[in-house]
C-alpha positions in Angstrom: -237.5 -118.5 148.5 -238.0 -121.3 146.1 -240.4 -122.9 148.6 -242.2 -119.9 149.0 -242.6 -119.5 145.3 -244.1 -122.9 144.8 -246.3 -122.4 147.7 -247.3 -119.0 146.2 -248.1 -120.6 142.7 -250.1 -123.4 144.2 -252.0 -120.8 146.4 -252.8 -118.7 143.2 -253.8 -121.6 141.2 -256.3 -122.8 144.1 -257.5 -119.1 144.9 -257.6 -117.1 142.0 -261.3 -117.0 141.5 -261.8 -115.8 145.3 -258.9 -113.1 144.6 -260.9 -111.8 141.4 -264.1 -111.6 143.4 -262.3 -109.9 146.1 -260.6 -107.3 143.9 -264.2 -106.8 142.2 -265.8 -106.0 145.3 -263.5 -102.9 145.4 -263.2 -101.6 141.7 -266.6 -103.0 140.5 -265.4 -103.6 137.0 -264.5 -106.9 135.6 -261.5 -105.7 133.7 -260.2 -103.6 136.5 -260.5 -106.5 138.9 -258.5 -108.7 136.5 -255.9 -105.9 136.2 -255.7 -105.6 140.2 -255.2 -109.2 140.7 -252.4 -109.4 137.9 -250.6 -106.5 139.4 -251.2 -108.0 142.8 -249.6 -111.2 141.6 -246.6 -109.5 140.3 -246.0 -107.4 143.3 -246.6 -110.7 145.5 -243.9 -112.5 143.4 -241.4 -109.6 143.9 -242.1 -109.4 147.6 -242.0 -113.1 148.5 -238.6 -112.9 150.0 -240.3 -110.8 152.8 -243.1 -113.5 153.6 -241.6 -114.9 156.7 -244.4 -117.4 157.6 -246.0 -119.1 154.6 -248.8 -120.0 156.8 -250.1 -116.3 156.5 -249.7 -116.2 152.9 -253.5 -115.7 152.1 -254.0 -112.8 154.4 -250.7 -111.3 153.2 -251.8 -111.7 149.5 -255.4 -110.3 150.1 -253.6 -107.2 151.9 -251.8 -106.6 148.5 -255.0 -106.8 146.8 -256.5 -104.2 149.3 -253.6 -101.8 148.7 -253.3 -102.3 144.9 -257.2 -102.0 144.5 -257.1 -98.7 146.7 -254.3 -97.4 144.6 -255.8 -98.3 141.3 -259.2 -96.5 142.5 -257.2 -93.4 143.5 -255.3 -93.5 140.2 -258.5 -93.5 138.4 -260.7 -91.4 140.2 -263.7 -90.8 138.1 -267.3 -92.1 137.4 -267.0 -95.8 136.5 -270.0 -97.1 134.7 -270.6 -100.9 134.5 -271.0 -102.2 130.7 -273.1 -105.0 129.6 -269.9 -107.0 128.9 -269.0 -106.8 132.7 -272.4 -108.4 133.5 -272.0 -111.0 130.6 -268.8 -112.3 132.2 -270.5 -113.4 135.3 -272.0 -116.8 135.5 -273.5 -118.2 138.6 -270.3 -120.3 139.7 -268.6 -117.0 140.1 -271.2 -115.2 142.5 -271.3 -116.8 145.9 -273.9 -114.5 147.1 -277.1 -116.5 147.8 -279.8 -113.8 148.0 -279.8 -111.0 145.5 -281.2 -108.4 148.0 -278.5 -109.4 150.5 -276.0 -108.9 147.7 -277.4 -105.5 146.6 -277.5 -104.5 150.6 -273.8 -105.4 150.9 -272.6 -103.6 147.6 -274.5 -100.4 148.9 -272.4 -100.5 152.3 -269.5 -98.2 152.7 -266.2 -99.7 151.7 -265.1 -99.8 155.2 -267.8 -102.1 156.1 -268.3 -104.1 152.8 -264.7 -105.2 153.0 -265.0 -106.5 156.6 -268.1 -108.5 155.7 -266.9 -110.1 152.6 -263.8 -110.8 154.5 -265.2 -112.4 157.2 -268.5 -114.1 155.9 -267.4 -114.9 152.2 -263.5 -115.3 152.5 -263.7 -116.6 156.0 -260.8 -114.8 157.5 -260.8 -114.5 161.5 -261.1 -111.0 162.7 -257.4 -110.9 163.8 -256.6 -111.7 160.2 -259.0 -108.9 158.9 -257.5 -106.4 161.5 -253.9 -107.2 160.1 -254.9 -106.9 156.4 -256.9 -103.7 156.8 -254.0 -102.5 159.1 -256.5 -101.6 161.7 -257.0 -102.2 165.5 -258.9 -105.3 166.2 -261.5 -103.6 168.2 -262.2 -101.1 165.1 -262.6 -104.1 163.0 -265.1 -105.6 165.5 -267.0 -102.3 165.8 -267.1 -102.1 162.3 -268.5 -105.7 161.6 -271.2 -104.7 164.2 -272.2 -101.5 162.5 -272.1 -103.2 159.1 -274.4 -106.0 160.4 -276.7 -103.8 162.1 -276.7 -101.8 158.8 -277.5 -104.9 156.7 -280.1 -105.9 159.2 -282.2 -102.7 159.1 -281.9 -102.6 155.2 -283.0 -106.2 154.9 -285.9 -105.5 157.3 -286.9 -102.6 155.0 -286.7 -105.1 151.9 -289.0 -107.6 153.6 -291.6 -104.9 154.1 
């Protein structure tokens, strides 16, 4: 348990920005994303004894972020408007998207597709890890990834016109 706690503390220190960006991709608000990550860290610390293999800490923690984000969104079902303060909190080091058109297109994807794109290409998880995190069948993840890429290609082709 103590070893897992030390590994988790190191993991959080090294990956907090990535975890925040991932939570933000769900909740679309800086303060909400910070809340989700904070709640996720607390949940992870209290469940650390259930993590059998520290090798899977990243996918385990991202699954906690996903669940916490979904719970947060369900509890706060209402229209969320971004405030100018949300935009001011970002600097170029936080945003890893290279192409603004691509970023906007990804943001318009339905959540079930957007999550897979972000986890696969920006967070560099394997398809098996994504399937585990999302509690989906591997073939479902592959199908959604294929469909998401197809949607992105069609939308990006329209932007290039």
